[in-house]
RODO-2510 file (C-alpha; in nm, 4 decimals, decimal comma):
residues 253
     n   res          X          Y          Z
     1     m     7,6297    10,0078     9,5150
     2     n     7,7694    10,0930     9,1730
     3     a     7,6639     9,9400     8,8436
     4     r     8,0202     9,8073     8,8117
     5     q     7,9409     9,5442     9,0744
     6     n     7,8125     9,2323     8,8974
     7     n     7,5876     8,9560     9,0249
     8     d     7,8830     8,7299     9,1093
     9     m     8,0487     8,9860     9,3362
    10     s     7,9546     9,0002     9,7017
    11     v     7,8579     9,3252     9,8698
    12     d     8,1557     9,2781    10,1034
    13     e     8,3974     9,2537     9,8116
    14     w     8,2530     9,5645     9,6481
    15     t     8,2755     9,7577     9,9760
    16     t     8,6382     9,6483    10,0138
    17     r     8,7122     9,7547     9,6558
    18     c     8,5671    10,1007     9,7197
    19     d     8,7569    10,1417    10,0475
    20     l     9,0818    10,0249     9,8894
    21     a     9,0397    10,2617     9,5953
    22     a     8,9811    10,5399     9,8486
    23     l     9,3036    10,4461    10,0286
    24     y     9,4977    10,4690     9,7018
    25     r     9,3603    10,8179     9,6492
    26     l     9,4368    10,9201    10,0069
    27     l     9,7995    10,8181     9,9606
    28     a     9,8033    11,0337     9,6489
    29     h     9,6494    11,3189     9,8498
    30     f     9,9281    11,2901    10,1093
    31     r    10,1935    11,2547     9,8356
    32     m    10,3010    10,9042     9,9266
    33     t    10,3139    10,7830     9,5671
    34     d    10,5957    10,6885     9,3299
    35     l    10,4361    10,7289     8,9855
    36     i    10,3050    10,3794     8,8970
    37     d    10,5198    10,1928     9,1502
    38     t    10,4320    10,0927     9,5092
    39     h    10,1101     9,9193     9,5934
    40     i     9,8336     9,8520     9,8435
    41     s     9,6374     9,5304     9,8783
    42     a     9,3343     9,4123    10,0729
    43     r     9,2129     9,0650    10,1551
    44     v     8,8806     8,9716     9,9908
    45     p     8,6287     8,8994    10,2699
    46     g     8,5065     8,5415    10,2672
    47     e     8,7485     8,4225     9,9972
    48     d     9,0419     8,2411    10,1488
    49     g     9,3745     8,3204     9,9831
    50     c     9,2423     8,5979     9,7594
    51     f     9,3321     8,9641     9,7714
    52     l     9,2878     9,2803     9,5660
    53     i     9,5809     9,4777     9,4275
    54     n     9,6174     9,7629     9,1809
    55     r     9,6238     9,7238     8,8075
    56     y     9,9845     9,8115     8,7210
    57     g    10,0059    10,1406     8,5379
    58     v     9,7104    10,3210     8,6971
    59     l     9,8081    10,6301     8,8950
    60     f     9,6964    10,6290     9,2585
    61     d     9,4893    10,9432     9,2165
    62     h     9,3012    10,7781     8,9278
    63     m     9,2324    10,4482     9,1036
    64     r     8,8793    10,3083     9,0851
    65     a     8,7201    10,0077     9,2510
    66     s     8,7046     9,8399     8,9100
    67     d     9,0784     9,8924     8,8528
    68     l     9,1622     9,6535     9,1367
    69     i     9,2505     9,3012     9,0335
    70     k     9,1587     8,9984     9,2421
    71     v     9,4400     8,7440     9,2595
    72     d     9,5198     8,4402     9,4684
    73     i     9,8418     8,3534     9,6471
    74     d     9,9653     8,1696     9,3362
    75     a     9,9255     8,4824     9,1176
    76     r     9,6184     8,3585     8,9335
    77     v     9,3690     8,6267     8,8310
    78     v     9,0353     8,5232     8,9766
    79     d     8,8119     8,8216     8,8995
    80     a     8,4557     8,7039     8,8641
    81     d     8,4112     8,8869     8,5347
    82     g     8,7311     8,7470     8,3842
    83     t     8,9151     9,0794     8,3893
    84     v     9,2836     9,0356     8,3163
    85     g     9,5351     9,3096     8,3856
    86     a     9,9008     9,3564     8,4603
    87     v    10,0069     9,3178     8,8230
    88     n    10,3447     9,4416     8,9456
    89     k    10,5406     9,1185     9,0025
    90     a    10,7525     9,2491     9,2883
    91     g    10,4463     9,4012     9,4467
    92     f    10,2567     9,0752     9,4183
    93     n    10,5444     8,8867     9,5786
    94     i    10,5536     9,1178     9,8819
    95     h    10,1790     9,1247     9,9341
    96     a    10,1226     8,7540     9,8715
    97     a    10,3892     8,6697    10,1285
    98     i    10,2206     8,8716    10,4017
    99     h     9,8615     8,7729    10,3240
   100     d     9,9662     8,4090    10,3190
   101     a    10,1572     8,4244    10,6484
   102     r     9,9431     8,6652    10,8514
   103     e     9,5766     8,5715    10,8722
   104     d     9,5164     8,8733    11,0969
   105     v     9,6201     9,1140    10,8190
   106     a     9,3449     9,2562    10,6011
   107     c     9,5435     9,5300    10,4272
   108     v     9,9086     9,5815    10,3276
   109     v    10,0593     9,9183    10,2250
   110     h    10,4024     9,9660    10,0678
   111     t    10,5490    10,3085     9,9860
   112     h    10,8662    10,4657     9,8423
   113     t    10,8546    10,8169     9,9875
   114     s    11,1659    11,0323    10,0135
   115     a    11,1515    11,0349    10,3936
   116     g    11,0814    10,6630    10,4132
   117     i    11,3692    10,5754    10,1816
   118     a    11,5997    10,8110    10,3717
   119     v    11,5273    10,6503    10,7083
   120     s    11,5501    10,3033    10,5538
   121     a    11,9101    10,3861    10,4574
   122     q    12,0065    10,5162    10,8026
   123     e    12,1941    10,2594    11,0109
   124     e    11,9935    10,3167    11,3301
   125     g    11,6587    10,3028    11,1544
   126     l    11,3613    10,4780    11,3106
   127     l    11,4772    10,6832    11,6093
   128     p    11,2573    10,7195    11,9218
   129     m    11,2696    11,0984    11,8908
   130     s    10,9062    11,1951    11,8342
   131     q    10,5612    11,1023    11,9582
   132     h    10,4869    10,9710    11,6103
   133     a    10,7934    10,7463    11,6161
   134     l    10,7133    10,6154    11,9639
   135     k    10,4001    10,4555    11,8243
   136     f    10,6428    10,2011    11,6752
   137     y    10,8786    10,1678    11,9738
   138     n    10,9859     9,7997    11,9828
   139     r    10,6980     9,7418    11,7431
   140     i    10,8600     9,7567    11,3991
   141     g    11,0510     9,5091    11,1853
   142     y    11,3480     9,5580    10,9516
   143     h    11,4148     9,3682    10,6308
   144     d    11,7509     9,3904    10,4535
   145     y    11,7509     9,4816    10,0862
   146     e    11,7841     9,1865     9,8475
   147     g    11,7183     9,3651     9,5180
   148     i    11,3812     9,4038     9,3469
   149     a    11,1525     9,1544     9,5228
   150     l    11,1099     8,9079     9,2367
   151     d    11,2540     8,6001     9,4080
   152     i    10,9808     8,3883     9,5684
   153     s    11,2300     8,2662     9,8283
   154     e    11,2372     8,6184     9,9750
   155     r    10,8806     8,5751    10,0962
   156     a    10,9881     8,3692    10,3964
   157     r    11,2430     8,6302    10,5018
   158     l    10,9947     8,9155    10,4561
   159     t    10,7408     8,7548    10,6842
   160     r    11,0084     8,6484    10,9338
   161     d    11,1336     9,0061    10,9604
   162     l    10,7843     9,1520    10,9904
   163     g    10,7059     8,9030    11,2663
   164     p    10,4010     9,0064    11,4724
   165     h    10,4474     9,3775    11,3964
   166     m    10,2169     9,6067    11,2021
   167     a    10,4991     9,7997    11,0359
   168     m    10,8371     9,7308    10,8799
   169     i    11,1187     9,9304    10,7264
   170     l    11,2536     9,7756    10,4078
   171     r    11,6211     9,8718    10,4165
   172     n    11,7368    10,0912    10,1258
   173     h    11,3863    10,0604     9,9835
   174     g    11,0924    10,2105    10,1709
   175     l    10,8141    10,1507    10,4209
   176     l    10,5556     9,8810    10,4765
   177     a    10,2530     9,8832    10,7051
   178     v     9,9689     9,6410    10,7637
   179     g     9,6374     9,6473    10,9426
   180     r     9,3544     9,4265    11,0548
   181     s     9,1395     9,6633    10,8533
   182     i     9,1903     9,9262    10,5845
   183     p     9,1505    10,2127    10,8385
   184     e     9,4165    10,0572    11,0643
   185     a     9,6607    10,0111    10,7744
   186     f     9,6084    10,3765    10,6789
   187     n     9,6729    10,4785    11,0394
   188     q     9,9973    10,2804    11,0478
   189     i    10,1415    10,4125    10,7214
   190     y    10,0330    10,7712    10,7932
   191     f    10,2110    10,7872    11,1290
   192     l    10,5153    10,5919    11,0093
   193     e    10,5562    10,8332    10,7207
   194     r    10,5154    11,1355    10,9492
   195     a    10,7710    10,9901    11,1927
   196     c    11,0209    10,9503    10,9080
   197     q    10,9591    11,3048    10,7859
   198     a    11,0231    11,4422    11,1359
   199     q    11,3405    11,2365    11,1722
   200     v    11,4872    11,3548    10,8420
   201     q    11,4193    11,7165    10,9310
   202     a    11,5560    11,6790    11,2846
   203     l    11,8786    11,5195    11,1636
   204     a    11,9166    11,7909    10,9020
   205     g    11,9317    12,0455    11,1830
   206     g    12,2769    11,9200    11,2729
   207     t    12,2290    11,9413    11,6489
   208     r    12,2228    11,6712    11,9141
   209     l    11,8831    11,5028    11,9496
   210     r    11,6990    11,4531    12,2774
   211     y    11,5247    11,1224    12,3493
   212     p    11,2618    11,0269    12,6089
   213     s    11,3543    10,7577    12,8608
   214     p    11,2922    10,3953    12,7632
   215     e    11,0130    10,3849    13,0216
   216     v    10,8351    10,6817    12,8643
   217     c    10,8886    10,5363    12,5173
   218     e    10,7141    10,2140    12,6186
   219     i    10,4295    10,3997    12,7910
   220     t    10,3708    10,6033    12,4755
   221     a    10,3731    10,2927    12,2563
   222     r    10,1143    10,1273    12,4799
   223     q     9,9013    10,4407    12,4675
   224     s     9,9155    10,4238    12,0872
   225     d     9,8137    10,0566    12,0980
   226     a     9,5136    10,1549    12,3106
   227     e     9,4052    10,4131    12,0529
   228     i     9,3632    10,1350    11,7961
   229     d     9,1683     9,9275    12,0491
   230     q     8,9422    10,2308    12,0973
   231     q     8,8945    10,2469    11,7166
   232     l     9,0381    10,5960    11,6855
   233     d     9,1812    10,4754    11,3556
   234     v     8,8240    10,4379    11,2282
   235     l     8,7460    10,7919    11,3413
   236     a     9,0555    10,9236    11,1615
   237     w     8,9670    10,7218    10,8485
   238     s     8,6212    10,8781    10,8352
   239     a     8,7754    11,2230    10,8714
   240     a     9,0350    11,1506    10,6011
   241     l     8,7654    11,0437    10,3556
   242     t     8,6211    11,3944    10,3685
   243     l     8,9451    11,5139    10,2070
   244     i     8,8568    11,3200     9,8912
   245     a     8,4779    11,3454     9,9164
   246     d     8,4636    11,5155     9,5767
   247     q     8,6235    11,2020     9,4257
   248     a     8,3853    10,9493     9,5794
   249     e     8,1742    10,9030     9,2676
   250     a     8,4864    10,8505     9,0580
   251     y     8,6610    10,5947     9,2783
   252     r     8,3400    10,3980     9,3381
   253     q     8,3271    10,2938     8,9725
***
């Protein structure tokens, strides 16, 4: 426990803050950032309708637990210590929509990587051409671009297009992944990003692509589902944290 945690903050909230700050730094480690844009949020345990999101303007590789701002679905800052900070309005709109509509979602990740944007602009979307992509076979949503997500009315369409899935491609925009936990959300965005990278490189080769049969695609997707049920995402999360172990003291402030 860090001295930054005050008496009004639960241990669960502080743990979530530290894990979320770690996820921001992991995305920086894997170069999934876009300067001060894009965002990750996490539901506050035990506080209905409240979630944590980044203070706008803080680089991902500088993120600390204390830089995360607690807000409610109506965009009110509800930090126990009265901290007020800027929150990206479009980011808030996207995250509030999903946290409000999906009670099973604990964490939401949105990125603007080159590979993710490239695939989001390709008419056929994510192709079933790699083992990484097959994780999302018939398990990914698509949301058409409507401009910067400032219009509250877009929330309903965002959640409709995500449906029951744990990942979505925002057309002409980027990627979005969710999880029932922070480790699961990291697992989803990591493999979605890697699938997009592989697709961009494969298409750049200029040769005809080979695809597995639909039956094999579905088998592979089910196998990937089983890996989450077996908590392999938690194992991968623990391994990933060792990559930023030298930053632990910094992000736990």
